[in-house]
N, C-alpha and C positions, 0 to 999 in steps of 0.2 A: 465513259459515262458512269456516273455515281450509282451506287446500289439504290439510293432513295429514288432517283429518277427512273431507274429501271423498274422498280417496284410500282411507282406511280403510273408508268406506261402500261404495265402488265394489268393494273387494276382497270384503267380506262378501256383497254382492249378487250377485257373479259365482259361477256354478255351478262348483265345483272338479272337475276331471276327473282321476281317478288310477287307477292299475292296478299291481299287484304280482303277478308269477308267480315261482315258484321252489319252495322247500321250508322246512318248519318242523319243527324237532326240539324235543320238550318233555320235561321230567323233573319229576315231582312226588313228594310225600311219601306218596301212596296205597300201600298194602302190596300190593295186587293192582291189575289194570288199572282206570284211573279210571272210576268210575260216572257221572261227569258227562257223558261222551261218549254213553252210551246213554240216560241219563235226561234229557239236555238241561238239566241243572242243577236237576232236581227231586228228586234223591236226594243226600244229603250225601257228601262224600269219606269214604274209609274210616276216616280219623282224626278225622272231624267237622269239619275245617277243611282248607284247601288252601294249601300253600306250593309255588310253581312258578317254574322259570325256562324260558325258551324261546329257542332260537336261530333266526334267520331268514336264509336265503340268497336274495337277490333276484337272479334270473337276468336278468329284464327288468322294468323298471318306469318309470313316469313319474308326475309330479304336475303338471298343466298342461303347461308347457314345460320343466320340470326333469327331466333324465334321472336315474333312480335305478338303472339296470342295474348289476350287479356289486357292489352294496353289501351288506355283512353288518350284521345288527342283533341285538339281544337284548332280552328283556323279563324282568322279575321281577314276580310277582303273589302277593299274599297275600289269601285269601278266608276270612272268619271263619266261614262255615257254608254254607248252600245258595248256589250260584252266583247263582241267580235273585233273591236277596234284596239283592245289591249290598254296599255298604260295603267295596269292594276297596281295597287299597293296591297301588300299581304304580310302576314305574320303567322307564326305557328306556335302552338302550345303543346307540350308533350309530357305525358304522365311522369310524376316524380319517381315512380316505381321502375321506369324504363332504364336499362343498362346503357352505358356509354355507346356500345355498338348499335343498340336499338335506336337511340336518339340520332345517331348519325344516319342510320338507314331511313328513318322516318323523315328526317330533313331532306334527304335526297328524293324521296318519293313526293313530299309536299312542295318541293320547289320544282319538280318536273325533270330533274336531272337523271332519274332512274328510268325514264322512258315510260312506255305503256300508257295506261289510262290518264295519268296526270301529266303527260309530256307537254300538253298545251300550256301548262302553267309556266314553263320555261320560256315560252314565247310571249304570253300575255302579260306576265307580271314584270313591271318595270322597276319596281322598288320593293325589296324585301326587308322588312324591318327587323327580322331575326327570329330566334327561337327562345322560348322561355320554358324551363322545365319546372312544372308546378303540380300540386295535387289537383286531380280532376275527377269529378263525380258524374257518371252517366247512369240514370236509372229509369225503369219503366214501371209506372204504377197505374193500373187500370187503363192502359193504353195511352196514358199521359207521359210524355218524355220530360225528365228533369235533368238539366245539364248545369253544372256549376264548377267554376274555377273561383275559389274564394277571393273576394275583393276585386275580381276582374270581370267575370261574366256570370250572370244569373239567368237561366232560361227555363221556362215551363211552357211546353208546346202540346196543344191538344188537337186531335184529328177532327175534321169536319164530318158530321154524320152523313151517311149516304141514304139513298132511297129505301134500301132494305134495312130492316131493323137489326142492329148489332154490327153492321158493316159501315165502312168509312168511304168517303169520296176519294177515288184514286184515278191516276192517269196511267194507262197501260201501254206497252209497246212503243214507248217514246225513244227518240234518238238523242235525248238529253244526255250530256256526257257523264253526269254523276251517276245516273241510274235509269234503266228503261221503265221502271215502276216508281211512281211518286204518290205518296199519300198527302193530300191537300190538308193543310193545318192552319191553325192560328196560334199566334203567341199570346199566352195568358200573362206571362212576365218575360221581359226580354231587355236586360240591361247589360251594358259593356262600359267599363271605365279602365282604359289602358292605352299607352302610346299617345296620351293627350286627347283621346276621344272620350266622349260622354254621351252614350246612345241610350234611348229608351224606345223600343219598338212594340210595346204591349198593344194587343189588338190588331197587329198588322200581319202580313203574310209569313207563313212558315211552311215547312215541309219535312217529311220523314221519308228516307229512301233506304232500301236494302243496299248494303255495300258489297260489291263484288268487283274489285279493282285488281289490276295486275298488268304484266307485260307478256302476254302470250297465253 
């Protein structure tokens, strides 16, 4: 058996340890707040299908011995009906500042190959369009999230005010796979132009979630 095959087998046999904490901002084509959050994928999106982009800010993270802290990322998802039925189309965008090992690690995480929180993506995604390494901006200004991949994605997401002054509308203690806490939001601006898509979801559903993903 060759050394390269041995090395590959050793890597696949080794349990991969990874963790990401930070924040995720998501904008989709649902006309009101995404029913997938509450139904856990058992209710169709408001338009019968889902088109989504998400921005990820990794405050702290690692994949085995690869440091992922301070990296931004993005995802594009298309779901033809019920989330739980699969056949998703997906793509990933990774910060241009990320090292080659970090790009490889995040690709494994975002395709579900690394197991843990995102493992379901390896089952539900039927078509992965690939990874682009690009400049990515993720900023918070007065509770408004600004996410931008120049010429590809432009998003401005605002929280929906809650009953108490200064507090936002949130969903707590959810079994939603992205996060147990979800801030209900609206997209002020939401444009995507990439992979032949041309989306504009301004005024539609959005959400912000604390990110706490890993495999153990």
